[in-house]
RODO-2510 file (C-alpha; in nm, 4 decimals, decimal comma):
residues 508
     n   res          X          Y          Z
     1     m    -0,0017    -0,0083    -0,0073
     2     e     0,2878     0,2382     0,0911
     3     k     0,4530     0,1492    -0,2413
     4     v     0,1349     0,2422    -0,4347
     5     k     0,0970     0,5769    -0,2513
     6     e     0,4668     0,6405    -0,3277
     7     n     0,4116     0,5811    -0,6882
     8     i     0,0982     0,7923    -0,7169
     9     a     0,2964     1,0672    -0,5465
    10     k     0,5861     1,0248    -0,7973
    11     l     0,3212     1,0350    -1,0942
    12     v     0,1593     1,3525    -0,9456
    13     e     0,4917     1,5262    -0,9053
    14     k     0,6024     1,4361    -1,2541
    15     y     0,2841     1,5326    -1,4335
    16     s     0,1422     1,8100    -1,2241
    17     i     0,2298     2,0784    -1,4897
    18     h     0,0617     1,8819    -1,7467
    19     f    -0,2618     1,8689    -1,5412
    20     i    -0,2452     2,2330    -1,4713
    21     l    -0,1897     2,3217    -1,8333
    22     l    -0,4795     2,0856    -1,9370
    23     l    -0,6987     2,2677    -1,6871
    24     a    -0,5807     2,6094    -1,8426
    25     v    -0,6875     2,4798    -2,1827
    26     v    -1,0272     2,3663    -2,0678
    27     l    -1,1075     2,6826    -1,8830
    28     r    -0,9888     2,9023    -2,1820
    29     l    -1,1879     2,6892    -2,4420
    30     f    -1,5057     2,7152    -2,2416
    31     h    -1,7642     2,9292    -2,4344
    32     l    -1,4755     3,0759    -2,6423
    33     g    -1,6834     3,1696    -2,9472
    34     k    -2,0148     3,2322    -2,7663
    35     r    -1,9724     3,5888    -2,6478
    36     d    -1,9988     3,8696    -2,9195
    37     f    -1,6974     4,0679    -3,0188
    38     w    -1,6799     4,3987    -2,8525
    39     y    -1,5410     4,7084    -3,0316
    40     d    -1,1720     4,6337    -3,0051
    41     e    -1,2128     4,2724    -3,0934
    42     a    -1,4269     4,3789    -3,3998
    43     f    -1,1270     4,6170    -3,4972
    44     t    -0,9029     4,2994    -3,5021
    45     g    -1,1608     4,0925    -3,7023
    46     i    -1,1968     4,3714    -3,9585
    47     a    -0,8308     4,4125    -3,9812
    48     v    -0,7428     4,0511    -4,0444
    49     k    -1,0230     4,0046    -4,2873
    50     e    -0,8588     4,2925    -4,5073
    51     k    -0,5953     4,2437    -4,7771
    52     f    -0,2494     4,2652    -4,6177
    53     s    -0,1914     4,6181    -4,7374
    54     g    -0,5268     4,7248    -4,6079
    55     m    -0,4666     4,5655    -4,2767
    56     m    -0,1303     4,7445    -4,2481
    57     d    -0,2935     5,0853    -4,3264
    58     m    -0,5538     5,0239    -4,0538
    59     i    -0,3148     4,9398    -3,7795
    60     i    -0,0725     5,2137    -3,8712
    61     k    -0,3669     5,4625    -3,8679
    62     d    -0,4843     5,3152    -3,5266
    63     v    -0,1256     5,3257    -3,3698
    64     h    -0,0451     4,9625    -3,3338
    65     p     0,2669     4,7532    -3,3943
    66     p     0,2092     4,4795    -3,6528
    67     l     0,3352     4,1332    -3,5082
    68     y    -0,0076     4,0434    -3,3528
    69     y    -0,2189     4,1291    -3,6525
    70     i     0,0133     3,9600    -3,8993
    71     s     0,0374     3,6313    -3,7101
    72     t    -0,3394     3,6396    -3,6229
    73     k    -0,4267     3,6963    -3,9893
    74     i    -0,2293     3,3893    -4,0871
    75     f    -0,3639     3,1635    -3,8110
    76     s    -0,7115     3,2823    -3,8275
    77     s    -0,7447     3,2295    -4,1966
    78     l    -0,7513     2,8570    -4,1166
    79     f    -1,0832     2,9319    -3,9522
    80     n    -1,2174     3,1546    -4,2045
    81     y    -1,1699     3,4652    -3,9624
    82     s    -1,4476     3,3340    -3,7233
    83     v    -1,4892     3,4680    -3,3846
    84     f    -1,3707     3,1242    -3,2436
    85     g    -1,0584     3,1132    -3,4789
    86     i    -0,9424     3,4647    -3,4120
    87     r    -0,9856     3,4112    -3,0339
    88     l    -0,8228     3,0804    -3,0431
    89     y    -0,4914     3,2268    -3,1215
    90     s    -0,4980     3,4281    -2,8051
    91     t    -0,5987     3,1267    -2,6260
    92     i    -0,2945     2,9348    -2,7372
    93     f    -0,0698     3,2035    -2,5920
    94     g    -0,2859     3,2071    -2,2712
    95     v    -0,2000     2,8602    -2,2099
    96     l     0,1735     2,9363    -2,3190
    97     g     0,1696     3,2124    -2,0595
    98     a     0,0726     2,9640    -1,7813
    99     w     0,3658     2,7540    -1,8945
   100     a     0,6033     3,0564    -1,9113
   101     v     0,5038     3,1494    -1,5554
   102     y     0,6037     2,7934    -1,4663
   103     l     0,9380     2,8143    -1,6272
   104     f     1,0207     3,1410    -1,4822
   105     a     0,9108     3,0600    -1,1239
   106     k     1,1063     2,7355    -1,1487
   107     e     1,4170     2,9115    -1,2628
   108     l     1,3995     3,1843    -1,0078
   109     f     1,2891     2,9813    -0,7193
   110     n     1,1908     2,6111    -0,7287
   111     k     0,9549     2,3600    -0,8891
   112     k     0,7062     2,3754    -0,6003
   113     a     0,6675     2,7527    -0,6348
   114     a     0,6293     2,7224    -1,0130
   115     l     0,3544     2,4752    -0,9791
   116     w     0,1546     2,6927    -0,7444
   117     a     0,2097     2,9980    -0,9646
   118     s     0,1119     2,8244    -1,2834
   119     l    -0,2001     2,6875    -1,1093
   120     i    -0,3076     3,0490    -1,0131
   121     t    -0,2452     3,1576    -1,3621
   122     a    -0,4542     2,8608    -1,5009
   123     i    -0,7664     2,9605    -1,2884
   124     s    -0,7167     3,3240    -1,2815
   125     p    -1,0347     3,5085    -1,4275
   126     f    -0,8119     3,7810    -1,5447
   127     a    -0,5659     3,5555    -1,7245
   128     i    -0,8573     3,3551    -1,8738
   129     q    -1,0476     3,6749    -1,9801
   130     y    -0,7618     3,7923    -2,1972
   131     s    -0,6811     3,4380    -2,3298
   132     q    -1,0403     3,4545    -2,4711
   133     e    -1,0118     3,8025    -2,6296
   134     a    -0,9281     3,8769    -2,9850
   135     r    -0,6444     4,1164    -2,8883
   136     m    -0,2739     4,1072    -2,8393
   137     y    -0,2497     4,1096    -2,4554
   138     s    -0,2145     3,7229    -2,3953
   139     i     0,0704     3,7147    -2,6518
   140     f     0,2389     4,0288    -2,5024
   141     g     0,2083     3,8810    -2,1525
   142     f     0,3714     3,5345    -2,2742
   143     l     0,6601     3,7213    -2,4544
   144     i     0,7411     3,9300    -2,1473
   145     v     0,7390     3,6413    -1,9049
   146     i     0,9370     3,4155    -2,1418
   147     s     1,1887     3,6939    -2,1859
   148     s     1,2184     3,7305    -1,8148
   149     y     1,2738     3,3628    -1,8014
   150     f     1,5785     3,3832    -2,0232
   151     f     1,6960     3,7121    -1,8517
   152     i     1,6936     3,5386    -1,5116
   153     k     1,8894     3,2404    -1,6662
   154     g     2,1375     3,4934    -1,8035
   155     l     2,1856     3,6635    -1,4621
   156     k     2,2337     3,3307    -1,3016
   157     t     2,4775     3,1772    -1,5578
   158     n     2,6491     3,4948    -1,7217
   159     k     2,5959     3,3096    -2,0571
   160     n     2,5426     3,5427    -2,3451
   161     a     2,3132     3,2949    -2,5274
   162     y     2,0533     3,3563    -2,2662
   163     y     2,0743     3,7383    -2,3114
   164     v     2,0377     3,6821    -2,6836
   165     f     1,7032     3,4903    -2,6241
   166     w     1,6037     3,7685    -2,3777
   167     g     1,6491     4,0399    -2,6203
   168     f     1,4975     3,8351    -2,9131
   169     f     1,1694     3,7919    -2,7108
   170     l     1,1830     4,1360    -2,5708
   171     g     1,1980     4,2695    -2,9294
   172     l     0,9086     4,0732    -3,0208
   173     s     0,7047     4,1940    -2,7253
   174     a     0,7622     4,5562    -2,8488
   175     l     0,6373     4,4498    -3,1971
   176     t     0,3312     4,3228    -3,0238
   177     h     0,2413     4,6127    -2,7982
   178     y     0,4367     4,9373    -2,7571
   179     l     0,4398     4,9072    -2,3770
   180     g     0,7002     4,6285    -2,4269
   181     i     0,9481     4,9287    -2,4861
   182     i     0,8469     5,0788    -2,1493
   183     f     0,8812     4,7379    -1,9763
   184     s     1,2284     4,6956    -2,1189
   185     a     1,3321     4,9804    -1,8645
   186     i     1,2336     4,7406    -1,5750
   187     f     1,5050     4,4854    -1,6735
   188     i     1,7690     4,7534    -1,6036
   189     i     1,6430     4,7844    -1,2471
   190     v     1,6240     4,4106    -1,2019
   191     f     1,9817     4,3717    -1,3455
   192     f     2,1341     4,6229    -1,0831
   193     a     1,9281     4,4995    -0,8048
   194     y     2,0298     4,1270    -0,8666
   195     k     2,3980     4,2236    -0,9176
   196     f     2,3971     4,4329    -0,5999
   197     f     2,2517     4,1663    -0,3737
   198     e     2,4947     3,9027    -0,5526
   199     n     2,8157     4,0975    -0,4917
   200     k     2,7200     4,3009    -0,1928
   201     k     2,9530     4,5775    -0,3140
   202     s     2,9252     4,8571    -0,5726
   203     s     3,2404     4,7789    -0,7784
   204     f     3,0439     4,5951    -1,0456
   205     l     2,8862     4,9302    -1,1296
   206     f     3,2069     5,0493    -1,2853
   207     s     3,3049     4,7291    -1,4627
   208     a     3,2635     4,7270    -1,8358
   209     g     3,2300     4,3581    -1,8492
   210     t     2,9306     4,3867    -1,6266
   211     y     2,7198     4,5577    -1,8996
   212     k     2,8442     4,3605    -2,1970
   213     s     2,5658     4,0874    -2,1843
   214     l     2,2873     4,3571    -2,0887
   215     f     2,4007     4,5625    -2,4012
   216     l     2,3923     4,2512    -2,6137
   217     g     2,0237     4,1714    -2,5176
   218     y     1,9126     4,5236    -2,5832
   219     f     2,0977     4,5361    -2,9091
   220     i     1,9158     4,2268    -3,0227
   221     s     1,5773     4,3655    -2,9198
   222     f     1,6642     4,6749    -3,1164
   223     i     1,7546     4,4864    -3,4271
   224     i     1,4195     4,2899    -3,3954
   225     f     1,2326     4,6216    -3,3706
   226     l     1,4362     4,8138    -3,6209
   227     p     1,2168     4,7427    -3,9292
   228     w     0,9371     4,9028    -3,7646
   229     i     1,1008     5,1999    -3,6044
   230     r     1,0127     5,4602    -3,8516
   231     k     0,6368     5,3920    -3,8019
   232     f     0,6940     5,3961    -3,4268
   233     l     0,8535     5,7294    -3,4273
   234     g     0,5542     5,8683    -3,6358
   235     h     0,3127     5,6993    -3,3822
   236     l     0,4903     5,8756    -3,1002
   237     t     0,3502     6,2096    -3,2026
   238     n    -0,0123     6,1051    -3,2001
   239     s    -0,0186     5,7958    -2,9626
   240     q    -0,1629     5,9962    -2,6794
   241     d    -0,4433     6,1237    -2,8864
   242     g    -0,5537     5,7912    -2,9580
   243     l    -0,5532     5,7009    -2,5918
   244     s    -0,7799     6,0049    -2,4873
   245     w    -1,0390     5,7630    -2,3506
   246     i    -0,8049     5,6668    -2,0685
   247     k    -0,8818     5,8534    -1,7460
   248     p    -0,6061     6,0319    -1,5735
   249     a    -0,4532     5,7985    -1,3052
   250     i    -0,4932     5,8383    -0,9345
   251     f    -0,2990     5,6545    -0,6691
   252     k    -0,6004     5,4279    -0,5872
   253     d    -0,5800     5,3045    -0,9603
   254     i    -0,2635     5,0929    -0,8486
   255     f    -0,4679     4,8857    -0,6139
   256     t    -0,7733     4,8762    -0,8394
   257     n    -0,5556     4,7082    -1,1121
   258     i    -0,4160     4,4684    -0,8481
   259     r    -0,7716     4,3672    -0,7525
   260     i    -0,8582     4,3122    -1,1304
   261     f    -0,5264     4,0977    -1,1555
   262     i    -0,6569     3,8718    -0,8722
   263     f    -1,0420     3,8842    -0,9312
   264     g    -1,0890     3,9982    -1,2935
   265     s    -1,3359     4,2522    -1,4513
   266     p    -1,6602     4,1959    -1,6179
   267     l    -1,6602     4,0460    -1,9539
   268     g    -1,8382     4,2339    -2,2260
   269     e    -1,8834     4,5572    -2,0456
   270     m    -1,6686     4,7550    -2,3011
   271     t    -1,9201     4,7707    -2,5862
   272     g    -2,1388     5,0145    -2,7738
   273     g    -1,9483     5,3333    -2,7179
   274     l    -1,8858     5,2808    -2,3458
   275     t    -1,5504     5,3689    -2,2041
   276     g    -1,2703     5,1221    -2,2565
   277     m    -1,1640     5,1506    -1,8787
   278     p    -1,2463     4,8174    -1,7133
   279     s    -1,3814     4,8034    -1,3625
   280     p    -1,3351     4,5183    -1,1011
   281     n    -1,5615     4,2343    -1,0593
   282     e    -1,8080     4,3086    -0,7907
   283     f    -1,9020     4,0396    -0,5220
   284     h    -2,2380     3,9268    -0,3755
   285     g    -2,2533     4,0666    -0,0211
   286     i    -1,8982     4,2073    -0,0035
   287     d    -1,8391     4,5796    -0,0503
   288     s    -1,5372     4,7320    -0,2346
   289     f    -1,3711     4,8730     0,0532
   290     s    -1,3511     4,5343     0,2285
   291     i    -1,2022     4,3755    -0,0725
   292     f    -0,9406     4,6491    -0,1237
   293     a    -0,8483     4,6182     0,2493
   294     a    -0,8267     4,2354     0,2331
   295     i    -0,5958     4,2528    -0,0654
   296     i    -0,3648     4,5206     0,0884
   297     i    -0,3439     4,3079     0,4167
   298     f    -0,2831     3,9830     0,2237
   299     l    -0,0187     4,1068    -0,0078
   300     t     0,1634     4,2667     0,2783
   301     a     0,1613     3,9605     0,4858
   302     v     0,2755     3,7620     0,1974
   303     i     0,5750     3,9919     0,1201
   304     v     0,6707     4,0125     0,4991
   305     y     0,6460     3,6323     0,5242
   306     i     0,8539     3,5689     0,2085
   307     f     1,1343     3,8213     0,3244
   308     r     1,2028     3,6065     0,6150
   309     e     1,2499     3,3073     0,3981
   310     e     1,3891     3,3994     0,0609
   311     r     1,7157     3,5257    -0,0678
   312     k     1,7141     3,8866    -0,1433
   313     k     1,8384     3,8780    -0,5043
   314     e     1,5630     3,6503    -0,6219
   315     l     1,2850     3,8021    -0,4170
   316     g     1,3948     4,1544    -0,5089
   317     s     1,3933     4,0634    -0,8771
   318     l     1,0322     3,9284    -0,8449
   319     l     0,9105     4,2342    -0,6583
   320     i     1,0507     4,4667    -0,9164
   321     l     0,8858     4,2708    -1,1958
   322     s     0,5703     4,2363    -1,0021
   323     f     0,5218     4,5999    -0,9054
   324     g     0,7857     4,8019    -1,0958
   325     f     0,5962     4,8099    -1,4321
   326     l     0,2817     4,9066    -1,2525
   327     i     0,4481     5,1904    -1,0618
   328     l     0,6328     5,3053    -1,3699
   329     i     0,3075     5,3414    -1,5688
   330     y     0,1561     5,5173    -1,2823
   331     a     0,4582     5,7577    -1,2697
   332     l     0,4309     5,8263    -1,6431
   333     s     0,0793     5,9643    -1,5758
   334     f     0,2446     6,2598    -1,4230
   335     l     0,3915     6,3359    -1,7604
   336     g     0,0512     6,3188    -1,9190
   337     k     0,1154     5,9713    -2,0572
   338     q    -0,1832     5,7626    -1,9680
   339     y    -0,1517     5,3885    -2,0011
   340     l    -0,2749     5,2612    -1,6623
   341     v    -0,5253     5,0148    -1,7966
   342     s    -0,5223     4,6626    -1,6563
   343     r    -0,5160     4,4765    -1,9849
   344     y    -0,1977     4,6549    -2,0859
   345     l    -0,0384     4,5333    -1,7681
   346     l    -0,1044     4,1528    -1,8010
   347     p     0,2699     4,0824    -1,7546
   348     s     0,2450     4,2478    -1,4085
   349     a    -0,0422     4,0137    -1,3049
   350     y     0,1643     3,7137    -1,4095
   351     f     0,4492     3,8039    -1,1901
   352     l     0,2137     3,8751    -0,9257
   353     y     0,0910     3,5123    -0,9446
   354     v     0,4377     3,3925    -0,9117
   355     l     0,4681     3,5914    -0,5934
   356     i     0,1593     3,4349    -0,4478
   357     g     0,2706     3,0951    -0,5676
   358     l     0,5977     3,1370    -0,4021
   359     w     0,4342     3,2154    -0,0656
   360     l     0,2040     2,9098    -0,1126
   361     s     0,5107     2,6913    -0,1588
   362     k     0,6427     2,8052     0,1796
   363     i     0,3421     2,7316     0,3863
   364     k     0,2048     2,3885     0,4717
   365     l     0,0296     2,2030     0,2044
   366     r    -0,3131     2,1985     0,3830
   367     y    -0,3030     2,5810     0,4150
   368     a    -0,1908     2,6230     0,0661
   369     s    -0,4654     2,4026    -0,0593
   370     l    -0,7218     2,5876     0,1716
   371     t    -0,6102     2,9187     0,0254
   372     i    -0,6800     2,8043    -0,3198
   373     l    -1,0095     2,6556    -0,2150
   374     l    -1,1206     2,9870    -0,0607
   375     y    -1,0024     3,1755    -0,3751
   376     i    -1,2313     2,9497    -0,5910
   377     v    -1,5155     3,0187    -0,3448
   378     f    -1,4519     3,3920    -0,3869
   379     l    -1,4537     3,3596    -0,7610
   380     n    -1,8017     3,1939    -0,7447
   381     l    -1,9214     3,4984    -0,5490
   382     i    -1,8557     3,7270    -0,8318
   383     i    -2,1661     3,8969    -0,9593
   384     p    -2,2035     3,7797    -1,3211
   385     v    -2,2507     4,0262    -1,5944
   386     k    -2,4753     3,9206    -1,8914
   387     n    -2,2677     3,9175    -2,2015
   388     s    -2,3740     4,0081    -2,5508
   389     t    -2,4460     3,6977    -2,7661
   390     g    -2,6956     3,8503    -3,0226
   391     w    -2,4353     3,9401    -3,2994
   392     n    -2,3203     3,5828    -3,3087
   393     m    -2,6694     3,4419    -3,3274
   394     l    -2,7599     3,6988    -3,6010
   395     q    -2,4718     3,6224    -3,8075
   396     k    -2,5633     3,2588    -3,8029
   397     d    -2,9173     3,3459    -3,9342
   398     a    -2,8068     3,6147    -4,1685
   399     g    -2,9541     3,4242    -4,4619
   400     r    -3,2984     3,5138    -4,3578
   401     f    -3,2319     3,8769    -4,4361
   402     k    -3,0692     3,8384    -4,7849
   403     g    -3,1192     4,1551    -4,9729
   404     k    -3,1814     4,3745    -4,6814
   405     n    -2,9989     4,6739    -4,5452
   406     f    -2,8940     4,7018    -4,2064
   407     y    -2,9160     5,0535    -4,0376
   408     i    -2,6915     5,0788    -3,7439
   409     l    -2,7470     5,3556    -3,4883
   410     n    -2,3980     5,4568    -3,3644
   411     a    -2,0403     5,4325    -3,4966
   412     f    -1,9418     5,1833    -3,2195
   413     d    -2,1960     4,9319    -3,3135
   414     y    -2,1239     4,9903    -3,6708
   415     v    -1,7709     4,8671    -3,6300
   416     i    -1,8950     4,5567    -3,4602
   417     a    -2,1536     4,4975    -3,7293
   418     k    -1,9123     4,5630    -3,9943
   419     y    -1,6910     4,2594    -3,8769
   420     y    -2,0108     4,0360    -3,8752
   421     f    -2,1621     4,1506    -4,2194
   422     g    -1,9163     4,3619    -4,4053
   423     a    -1,9599     4,7324    -4,4981
   424     n    -2,1767     4,6721    -4,8176
   425     k    -2,4678     4,5575    -4,6093
   426     l    -2,4563     4,8438    -4,3498
   427     i    -2,5791     5,2012    -4,3443
   428     l    -2,4905     5,4248    -4,0443
   429     f    -2,7721     5,6548    -3,9020
   430     n    -2,5830     5,7915    -3,6175
   431     m    -2,8907     5,8527    -3,3845
   432     d    -2,7092     6,0842    -3,1211
   433     w    -2,5623     6,2968    -3,4044
   434     p    -2,6736     6,2220    -3,7449
   435     q    -2,4393     6,4794    -3,9139
   436     y    -2,1259     6,3240    -3,7680
   437     n    -1,9223     6,1351    -4,0266
   438     p    -1,6737     5,8710    -3,8517
   439     d    -1,5018     5,7803    -4,1821
   440     g    -1,1758     5,8878    -4,0214
   441     w    -1,1898     5,6018    -3,7806
   442     a    -0,9506     5,3295    -3,8796
   443     a    -1,2030     5,0529    -3,8588
   444     i    -1,4652     5,2293    -4,0632
   445     g    -1,2875     5,4112    -4,3391
   446     q    -1,4069     5,5912    -4,6570
   447     s    -1,6507     5,2982    -4,7720
   448     i    -1,9048     5,3864    -4,5037
   449     k    -2,2603     5,4559    -4,6280
   450     r    -2,4560     5,7118    -4,4121
   451     m    -2,8040     5,8652    -4,3727
   452     e    -2,8841     6,1716    -4,1763
   453     n    -3,2714     6,1785    -4,1996
   454     i    -3,4798     5,9029    -4,0400
   455     d    -3,7575     5,9687    -4,2991
   456     d    -3,5157     5,8114    -4,5506
   457     i    -3,5044     5,4928    -4,3593
   458     r    -3,8924     5,4886    -4,3713
   459     k    -3,8681     5,4895    -4,7556
   460     d    -3,6347     5,1986    -4,7741
   461     r    -3,8608     4,9080    -4,8216
   462     s    -3,5566     4,6769    -4,7623
   463     g    -3,4183     4,8551    -4,4611
   464     l    -3,3925     4,6976    -4,1131
   465     i    -3,2803     4,8665    -3,8042
   466     i    -3,0458     4,6826    -3,5845
   467     s    -3,0155     4,7977    -3,2210
   468     n    -2,9006     4,6712    -2,9058
   469     t    -3,1235     4,8830    -2,7104
   470     i    -3,5148     4,9012    -2,7013
   471     l    -3,6471     5,1790    -2,9342
   472     r    -3,9519     5,3903    -2,8828
   473     g    -4,2868     5,2580    -2,9810
   474     q    -4,2334     4,9040    -2,8678
   475     i    -4,2559     4,8883    -2,4937
   476     e    -4,4476     5,1868    -2,3302
   477     d    -4,4131     5,3240    -1,9900
   478     r    -4,0606     5,1962    -1,9564
   479     k    -3,8115     5,4245    -1,7797
   480     d    -3,5088     5,2601    -1,9129
   481     i    -3,5945     5,3035    -2,2856
   482     e    -3,3099     5,4610    -2,4675
   483     y    -3,3847     5,6821    -2,7603
   484     r    -3,3594     6,0400    -2,8931
   485     k    -3,6852     6,1977    -2,8031
   486     d    -3,6661     6,4312    -3,0976
   487     l    -3,6523     6,1422    -3,3435
   488     d    -3,9822     6,0084    -3,4766
   489     f    -3,9889     5,6290    -3,4377
   490     d    -4,3772     5,6094    -3,4766
   491     g    -4,4700     5,3064    -3,6826
   492     l    -4,1636     5,1014    -3,5810
   493     k    -4,2239     4,7417    -3,5580
   494     l    -4,0074     4,4766    -3,3664
   495     l    -3,9468     4,2246    -3,6464
   496     d    -3,7201     3,9770    -3,4603
   497     k    -3,4902     3,9573    -3,1546
   498     y    -3,1599     3,7704    -3,1030
   499     e    -3,0937     3,7917    -2,7387
   500     n    -2,9886     4,1486    -2,6742
   501     i    -3,0012     4,2492    -3,0546
   502     n    -3,3167     4,3852    -3,1864
   503     i    -3,4380     4,4151    -3,5446
   504     y    -3,6833     4,6511    -3,6530
   505     n    -3,8622     4,7874    -3,9565
   506     f    -4,1102     5,0564    -4,0329
   507     e    -4,4515     4,9297    -4,1151
   508     k    -4,4999     4,9956    -4,4956
***
């Protein structure tokens, strides 16, 4: 019996990471294609459906580096650019992110810490969310963590080959998201901190040989990024204009983002013209202040506990990677550079999971297991937000409306509809501002067809109005009906409904 238990224990130890990665796969594939694209995902979908030159024009105009879009276009073409296929590319890198967390934590600390860290990454709602989104964040997170893995190997072995791999993946991260360039500064701080604690003296600061490997890695990353550098320099002048939707940062936002890293944010809330700033998930019966206080107390206790146990050069490196990027982005807000958005900071979340995983590896197994169990209980107390699924359902049934024109009532929904149905089928009637022409938007372009008078829609016998809100004339005495009171929707008839998407026409 003891022999059997011993064999089972060996199998569990040997294949634990495989089980964790399998769990990551299952959680990330669950309902992958059910939720509708929101605006940013629709931008991705429109871009990859374009010819290569058209796609490049779109991303240059919208201030994006090219790697994610080029690779997603190639991959998703195998799935006919479907919602599932485009998101699946992010899912793959979401799983690879959990694997990269394991490699990094194992290299910096030990296998036990690595397993706990990868488990937290596998079940984290924040990590899952951006593994199921048709954007570049899961790829960006993976590239930063895997580059950090090679950076740590370089620090520990002083072998140039590892610095070359670090620079290679760091360069790819900058070609995926421009914040990779900002994150590159964090490695300098880690380098000096690690060397300081390793040598316990300052002489290394003046040794040319100390910097050779560091310069080599940065040079490799520069070479990788070099083909795009002219476009990047052009983007520098107008990048902040494209981020005008980001609210100016306040100190509390640091803790708000940490809360989102741990408990996630609502899916599908950033649609239809709403702000792209995510808010944290809310809980049944628990107020926000209690959650903030619990997180601060928990992380403080974790750091204090680990400081007693762990060597300073390893722990210092992890703390800089965990919080340095977050603090640096906050500091840039004082210069008017607003980037403090949780999804941009996914690498920080991954390193935070390593920090918590390290702590779990140092306490007794039953307490660590209880902590994970309590975490799962808390995740089940999250108040669910109903996601939009109507666009996906309508697309599957689009054959019913062959030969019809779809009138879309705002520019944000127009972009979403353009991904699903193409521009030829759509006409924008911008209900809040009929005269506004959004043809300058990268995802809309000059091909847009518009109308400025609702009476012209009445005359279109093949016209259908597509709306994700209830329009006047359908349900009376409702206080939450959204419409422009000066627009005449009399005679409007609800023709069909696909979950949250309503299809109307005027009675002829």
